[in-house]
C-alpha positions in Angstrom: -99.2 99.9 -139.9 -100.6 101.1 -143.3 -104.2 101.7 -145.0 -104.8 98.3 -146.7 -106.7 97.5 -149.5 -110.5 95.3 -148.7 -109.4 92.2 -147.2 -109.9 88.9 -149.8 -113.4 88.8 -150.6 -114.4 92.1 -149.0 -115.6 95.5 -150.7 -114.3 99.0 -150.1 -117.8 100.4 -149.7 -120.9 99.2 -148.9 -124.8 100.8 -148.8 -127.0 100.4 -145.4 -130.1 101.9 -144.7 -128.6 105.5 -143.9 -126.7 105.8 -146.9 -123.2 105.3 -148.4 -119.4 104.2 -146.4 -115.9 103.3 -147.4 -114.6 100.9 -144.6 -110.3 101.3 -145.0 -109.2 98.3 -142.8 -106.1 99.1 -141.4 -103.3 96.0 -140.5 -101.0 95.7 -137.4 -98.8 94.0 -135.6 -99.8 91.4 -133.1 -101.6 92.8 -130.7 -100.3 91.4 -126.7 -100.9 92.2 -123.8 -99.0 95.8 -122.6 -100.3 96.9 -126.1 -101.1 100.7 -126.4 -104.0 100.6 -129.1 -104.4 104.5 -129.1 -100.2 105.2 -129.7 -100.3 101.9 -131.9 -103.8 103.5 -134.4 -102.1 107.7 -133.6 -98.6 107.0 -135.1 -100.0 105.1 -138.3 -103.1 107.3 -139.2 -102.7 110.4 -138.5 -103.3 112.6 -141.2 -105.1 110.0 -142.8 -108.2 110.4 -140.6 -111.1 112.8 -140.8 -113.0 114.0 -138.4 -116.6 112.7 -139.2 -114.5 109.5 -139.6 -115.3 106.5 -136.5 -112.2 104.1 -136.2 -113.5 100.6 -135.4 -111.5 97.9 -133.4 -112.2 94.3 -133.0 -112.9 93.6 -128.8 -110.3 90.5 -129.3 -107.4 92.9 -129.5 -108.7 95.3 -127.9 -109.1 92.0 -124.9 -105.6 91.1 -125.7 -104.4 94.0 -125.0 -105.8 94.1 -121.5 -104.2 91.1 -120.9 -107.4 89.1 -121.5 -106.6 86.2 -123.8 -106.0 83.2 -121.5 -104.2 80.1 -123.0 -106.4 77.2 -123.0 -103.3 74.5 -120.7 -104.4 77.1 -118.2 -108.1 76.7 -117.8 -109.8 74.1 -115.7 -113.2 73.2 -117.1 -115.2 72.1 -114.5 -118.6 69.3 -114.5 -120.9 72.3 -114.9 -119.4 74.5 -117.7 -117.8 70.4 -119.4 -121.8 69.7 -118.8 -123.5 73.2 -120.1 -121.3 73.2 -123.1 -123.4 70.9 -124.6 -126.8 72.7 -125.0 -124.8 75.2 -127.0 -125.7 74.5 -131.1 -122.0 74.3 -132.7 -121.8 76.3 -135.5 -120.0 75.5 -138.3 -118.6 79.4 -137.8 -116.7 79.3 -134.6 -116.7 76.9 -131.5 -118.7 79.1 -129.3 -119.4 78.4 -126.6 -119.8 73.9 -127.2 -116.1 74.0 -126.1 -115.8 73.1 -122.6 -112.7 75.4 -121.8 -114.9 78.2 -123.6 -118.1 77.5 -121.4 -115.8 77.6 -118.6 -114.7 81.1 -119.0 -118.2 82.1 -119.7 -119.0 81.5 -116.4 -116.3 83.7 -114.9 -117.4 86.2 -116.8 -121.2 86.2 -116.9 -121.3 83.9 -113.1 -123.2 80.5 -112.6 -126.5 82.4 -112.4 -127.0 83.9 -115.4 -125.1 80.7 -117.4 -127.8 78.0 -115.8 -130.6 80.1 -116.8 -129.8 80.8 -120.7 -128.8 77.0 -121.0 -132.6 76.7 -119.8 -133.7 79.1 -122.3 -131.3 76.6 -124.8 -133.0 73.8 -123.6 -137.0 75.1 -124.7 -135.2 76.4 -128.1 -134.4 73.1 -128.9 -138.4 72.0 -128.5 -139.3 74.2 -130.4 -136.2 72.9 -133.0 -134.7 76.6 -132.5 -131.2 77.4 -131.9 -129.5 80.1 -130.2 -131.5 81.0 -127.5 -129.1 80.5 -125.2 -126.9 83.1 -126.2 -129.8 85.7 -126.5 -130.3 84.6 -122.8 -126.6 84.7 -121.5 -125.6 88.5 -123.4 -123.1 90.1 -124.9 -120.1 89.2 -122.8 -121.5 85.5 -123.4 -121.6 85.8 -127.4 -118.4 87.6 -127.0 -116.1 84.8 -125.9 -113.8 83.6 -128.3 -112.8 80.6 -128.7 -109.3 78.6 -130.1 -109.5 78.8 -134.5 -106.7 77.2 -137.4 -107.4 80.2 -138.9 -106.9 82.5 -135.7 -103.3 84.3 -135.9 -100.6 82.4 -133.7 -100.5 82.5 -130.6 -104.5 83.3 -130.3 -105.3 79.6 -132.1 -104.6 78.5 -128.4 -106.2 80.8 -126.7 -109.4 81.5 -124.5 -110.3 84.9 -125.3 -113.1 86.8 -123.2 -114.5 90.5 -123.9 -112.7 93.8 -123.2 -113.0 95.2 -120.2 -114.5 98.7 -119.3 -115.5 98.9 -123.5 -117.1 102.6 -123.8 -114.3 104.0 -121.5 -112.4 102.5 -123.2 -113.0 103.7 -126.5 -113.6 107.6 -125.0 -109.9 106.9 -123.9 -109.3 106.4 -127.5 -111.1 108.9 -128.8 -109.6 111.5 -127.0 -105.6 110.1 -128.7 -107.1 109.6 -132.5 -109.5 112.9 -132.4 -112.8 111.7 -133.9 -114.6 109.0 -132.5 -114.3 105.3 -131.8 -116.4 102.6 -131.6 -115.6 98.8 -129.7 -117.4 95.4 -131.7 -117.4 92.0 -132.2 -118.2 91.2 -135.9 -118.6 87.9 -137.7 -119.2 86.5 -140.4 -123.1 85.6 -139.1 -123.5 89.6 -137.7 -122.3 91.9 -135.4 -122.7 93.9 -132.2 -121.1 97.3 -130.6 -119.6 96.4 -127.1 -119.0 100.4 -126.7 -118.7 103.6 -127.8 -117.3 106.7 -127.8 -120.0 108.9 -127.4 -123.7 108.2 -126.7 -124.8 109.9 -129.6 -123.0 106.9 -132.0 -125.4 105.1 -133.9 -124.7 101.6 -133.0 -127.3 100.6 -135.3 -125.7 102.1 -138.7 -122.2 100.9 -137.4 -123.9 97.0 -137.3 -125.1 98.0 -141.1 -122.2 99.3 -142.1 -119.9 96.4 -141.0 -122.3 93.8 -141.1 -120.4 92.5 -143.9 -117.2 91.7 -141.4 -114.4 94.0 -143.2 -112.0 92.9 -141.3 -112.1 89.4 -142.6 -112.1 86.1 -140.2 -108.7 84.7 -141.1 -105.3 85.9 -140.2 -105.3 89.3 -142.1 -104.3 91.1 -139.3 -106.3 94.4 -139.8 -107.6 94.6 -136.3 -108.8 98.0 -136.8 -110.7 100.3 -138.9 -112.0 103.0 -140.5 -115.5 103.5 -141.2 -116.3 107.1 -143.8 -119.5 108.4 -145.2 -119.6 108.9 -148.9 -122.9 110.6 -148.6 -124.0 112.0 -145.9 -123.5 112.5 -142.1 -125.4 109.9 -140.3 -122.8 108.9 -137.5 -124.9 109.8 -135.2 -128.4 109.1 -133.9 -130.0 112.0 -134.1 -128.9 112.9 -137.6 
């Protein structure tokens, strides 16, 4: 594993309202169940990470290491999942929850009541010509469910991957090994969220701004992690 050049179509540096930042994507082998992300990163980033850096990890890589990835053939959508999947806007950028298998996993993750409410909200949104209300009502766990895509690295192009468990705790564990702050992020070409941080003082809005163009890439880049480094000033925390 090593720090790479920027992924295709991405820039090394970015300006935000918090200052200017560099993003260094890090390549790894395909992450599988049982992999220790702390050990993978520790071996290869020693001496390359500065004290004020933030290591950011894709939520999918952490979930895969936790054994959360589910093969499509092991998911058997019920009638409710099939019905509710029709309420979700089908985006050209990804399958999302418009696939019965991803909806079935989301029902398991979030509970029937929450998802039924989200479906009702989505139906109201459609009356007003608005999309995306389903995810607003369903919450972060629902939005973080990744469905299979042809450009995803095999074997995960045939898997559904829900959000990682206990993201804040996992960030703290990784931080204690790596010696810097850690964030688990759900970033795609449409936007992003921070699912977990190693310190409550970390500025989630800043992290989202600094990663808004998805520097880890959306296809087969093999870069599930990266280093975020402030170039002009230390603005990594809420009170800076």
